[in-house]
N, C-alpha and C positions, 0 to 999 in steps of 0.2 A: 717889350718894355722899353721905356725911355732910358737913356744913358744915365748911369749913377743913381737910378731909382730902385726902390725895393718894395716887396710885398710883405705885409705883416698879417699874422694870424693870432688871435687870442680867443679865449673862451672862459666861461664859468666865472664871471665876476661876482655873481650872486649879490648884487647890490640890494640892500634892504635887510640882509641877514647878517648875524643873528640879532643885532640891535642897531639903533640909530647911530650911536657913537662909533661902533666898530665899522659900520657901513660907510660912514662919512670919512673915516681914516682910509679905508680902502679906496673910496672915490678919489681922495686926494692923490694916492699913489698912481691910480689909473690915469688921471689927468696929467700928472708929471710925466708918465711914460708917453702919453699921446703928444705932449709938447716936445718930447725928445725925438720922436720918430717923424713928426710932421714935416721936417725939413727934407727928408729923402723918401717919404712914403708916396708911392703911386696908387696903391690900393690897400685898404684895410678890411680884413674879414673878421667880424665879430661873430663867433660861431656857437651861439646859443647860451642860455642861462646867464645872459648879461644881467638880468634882474631875477631876484629870487621869486618875484611874482609880478605879473603885469596883466592888466585887463583894461581894454579900451571901451568904456561906455560911449554912447552916442555923443555926449557933450562933456565927458569927464575922463581924465586919466589920473593914475596914482600921483600924489604929490611927492615932492622930493627930487633928488638927482639933478637939480637945476644946473649945477656946475658941469656935470658930465654931459647933459643934453646941450648946453651952450657950447661945449667943446666940439661936439659932433657938428653943430651948425657952422662953427668956425672952420673945421676941416673940410666940410662940403664947399664952403665959400672959397676956400683956397684951391679947389679943383681936385681934391683927393677923392677917389671913388670909394664909397663905403658900402659894405654888405652887412646885413643883419640876418642871422639864422635863427629860426624859431627853435628854442630848446624845450625840454619838458617842463621847465619852470615858467617860461615866458612864451608859451605857444599861442596865447591869445593876443598876439600883436596883429593888428589889422592894417590900417592905412595912415595912421598918425605920423609914424616915422618917415614914411615915403613922402608925405605931403610937406612936412616941416623941414626935414633934413635931406631929402632925396636919397634916403637909404634904399638899396636894393634888398627887398625882403625875400628870403629863401625859406620855403616851408619844409623841404626835405633835403635831397642831395643836390649838389652843383658840380658839374664837370667842366673843368677849364684847362686851357693849355697856355703856358707862358714860356717863351724862349725855348720851345721844343720839349718842355717838360709837361707831363700830364698829371693833373691833380683831381682826385676824388674827394670832395668836401662834404661833410655831414656832421651834425651835432654829435651823433653817435648813439642815440637812443632808439631802441626798437628795430635794430637791423642785425643781420646775421642769424645764427641758429638760436633756438630757445626763446625764453622770455615771452611766451605766448600771452600770459596774463597782462603784462604791461602793454603789449601790442594792441590787445583788445581795448584796454583802458584808454590808450592814446586815441584810438578811433572814436571812442565815445566822447572824450574831451574835445576833440577837434570837430565834432559834428555840429552842424548849424543849430540843431535842437538844444544841445547842451549849452551852447553859447547864448542862445535866446533865453533860456531859463535863468542862467546866471545874470544876464544883463538886467533882468527884472528885479534882482536883489538890490537894495539900496547900497551905494558905494561904501557907506560906513560899515555895513554888515559884511559885504563881500571882501573888501580890501582889509577890513579889520580882522576877519578870520584868517586871511592869508598872512597878514603880518604876525598873528599869534603863532602860526606854524613856523614862520621864519625864525622866530625867537627861540624855537626848539631845535634849530638846525645843528646837525652834528659836524658841520664843516668847521666849526670853531675849535674842534678837537683835532690836533694835527695827526695825520695818518702816518704812522711810522712803518707800515708794512712794506715788505719788499715785493717787487714785481715778480709774478710767477709766470713761467713760460706757458702753462696751460691756459692762461687767460687770453692767449692769442687764438684759441680755437675758433671763436666767433668771427674774428676779423679774417682769419685764414679761409673760413667758409665763404665769407663775403668776397674775398679775392677770387676764389674758385668760380663763384657765380658770375662775377664780372668777366673772367677769362672765357667762360663758356658762352658769354654774349659777344665775344670777340673784342673785348675792351681791355686794354693794358694801361695801367697807371704807374707813374714813377713814385707817387706819393698818395697814400690814403691818410688824410688829416681829419682828426675829430677831437671832440672834447668829451664831456659827460662823465668820464670815469675818474677824473680828478687826479690822475697820476701822470706827470710829464715823462714821456719816453719816446725815443726814436729807435726803432728796431727793424732789422731786415726781416721780411717775411717771404722772400723769394728773390730770384735773380733781378737785381736792379729795382726792387720794390721796397719801399719803406712805409711802415705804419708809424704815424706820429700822433701821440696824444698830447694835447696842449696843456694839460694840467689845470690848475685853477689859481685864483688870486687871493684866497684866504690865507694859504700857507706858502705857496711857491712863487707867486708873481711871474709865472712862466708864459712864454709865447714863442712863436716860430717866425723866422724871417727868411725870405728867399731873395737872394741878391742877383738873380738872373742866371746863376750857374748852379748853386747849391742851396739847399734848405737846411737850417740848423735851429735847434732849440736854444733859447737864451733866457736869462733871468734878470728882471728889473730890480735894481738896488737903488732906492731913492735916498 
């Protein structure tokens, strides 16, 4: 890492949900945060569900988000390396972001090392024990056949249906539940699998579960969930020595 530079991680913006006005206000907060971090950011990892729905037709992409997309172009032009993870809401990202903004598209996990620290990065959906039904559904949705069939639907129908479901999003209802230790079972099993493969990571960083937390799951191993931006405005930052959760207050 370059001197005085940092790495940022964020997830689950869910742009588009649950309404145009609420999404636009969230977009404004996200852009303000990106403006704040662009002065010392070396890399930015957007780790899935950036959009509540996204599908790239051959010549059409969902309208909206123009300010956010423009900010990505600006960050890329400034030399900041950008990563975009496919989440369960925006798994139908293909090559548009790579072509327009030089985003590095990540379909599943990404393993990186920075300043001697090792990171396992994943959106967080469909890994670990259980959840067999979703894992099967994910394979179906990611299949070329499914994408081919959906692409034949008129954008007014396909995107319109997706926007309808976004309007029903439960994200708008603040989740007041407390984190339960048993929720770590799946990530503990993932860590054990990685250890059996001879892989050790200092940080397992994910989104998807919408609850910001940094918890030790073993000796010198931290599981970090990035939370979401409907209720928490949470993200993680690595300064070259330590990683910590932070909260944006605009």
